C-alpha positions in Angstrom: 4.3 -24.1 -8.5 1.9 -24.4 -5.3 -1.5 -22.8 -5.4 -2.2 -21.0 -2.1 -5.6 -19.3 -1.1 -5.0 -16.0 0.7 -7.5 -13.2 2.0 -7.0 -9.5 1.1 -9.6 -7.1 2.4 -12.0 -9.8 3.1 -11.7 -11.2 -0.5 -10.4 -14.7 -1.2 -7.7 -15.1 -4.0 -5.8 -18.2 -5.3 -2.2 -17.4 -6.0 0.6 -19.2 -7.6 3.5 -19.6 -5.3 7.0 -20.9 -6.1 8.1 -23.9 -3.8 9.6 -22.7 -0.4 8.2 -19.2 -0.9 5.1 -19.5 1.1 6.4 -17.4 4.1 7.4 -14.6 1.8 4.2 -14.6 0.0 2.2 -14.5 3.1 4.2 -11.5 4.3 3.6 -9.8 1.1 -0.3 -10.5 1.4 -0.3 -9.2 4.9 1.4 -6.0 3.8 -1.0 -5.4 1.0 -4.0 -6.2 3.2 -2.8 -3.9 5.8 -2.1 -1.2 3.3 -5.6 -1.6 1.6 -7.5 -1.9 5.1 -5.7 1.4 6.3 -7.1 3.3 3.3 -10.5 1.7 3.4 -10.8 2.4 7.4 -9.8 6.1 6.7 -13.3 6.3 5.2 -12.4 8.7 2.4 -12.3 5.9 -0.4 -14.9 3.1 -0.9 -14.3 1.3 -4.2 -12.2 -1.5 -4.0 -10.3 -0.7 -7.3 -9.7 2.8 -6.2 -8.2 1.4 -2.7 -6.1 -1.2 -4.6 -4.5 1.5 -6.8 -3.9 3.9 -3.9 -2.3 0.9 -1.8 0.0 -0.1 -4.8 0.9 3.7 -5.1 1.7 3.9 -1.3 3.8 0.8 -1.4 5.8 1.7 -4.5 6.3 5.1 -3.1 7.7 3.6 0.1 10.0 1.3 -1.9 11.3 4.1 -4.1 12.1 6.4 -1.0 15.8 6.7 -0.3 17.2 4.6 2.5 17.8 6.8 5.5 21.5 7.3 6.4 22.7 4.9 9.0 23.2 6.5 12.4 25.6 5.3 15.3 22.7 5.5 17.8 19.4 4.6 16.2 17.5 4.7 19.5 18.2 8.4 19.8 16.0 9.2 16.7 13.1 11.3 17.6 10.7 9.3 15.4 10.6 5.5 14.8 11.5 4.3 11.4 8.1 3.2 10.5 6.7 6.7 11.0 9.2 8.0 8.6 7.9 5.7 5.9 4.2 6.3 6.8 2.4 7.3 3.5 0.2 9.5 5.4 3.0 11.8 6.8 2.8 15.3 5.8 5.5 15.1 3.4 3.8 12.9 1.1 0.1 14.1 1.7 0.2 16.6 -0.9 1.7 14.1 -3.4 -1.0 11.6 -2.6 -3.9 14.2 -2.8 -2.5 14.9 -6.3 -2.5 11.2 -7.2 -5.8 10.9 -6.0 -7.3 13.7 -8.0 -5.4 12.3 -11.0 -7.0 8.9 -10.3 -10.4 10.4 -9.9 -10.0 12.1 -13.4 -8.7 8.9 -15.1 -11.7 6.6 -13.6 -14.2 9.3 -14.5 -12.9 9.1 -18.1 -12.8 5.2 -18.0 -16.1 4.9 -16.4 -18.3 7.8 -17.1 -21.6 8.5 -15.0 -24.7 7.2 -16.7 
């Protein structure tokens, strides 16, 4: 098992990586970094742990979405596939807001204000 140093949202991490899987690991790191930076750059969430949880929820939500039905002419689609999976779309905004409220409540219980 190899050790690789990667950077996510400006912080370095040493990760174990199976042989011949470096490319896949770097793709995963880039995906997580992009998801976290998007949340951070939106400016509504500042704490790194909350950003990480929201990014994980967004990525899990994307993975659990049913695959779109194949079409004969994908170029005729009115919206690119990437937009259909965008966690900030209207369809998922209410769900994400609800998850954020639950996360706030859980973190308040876990880390009460002094």
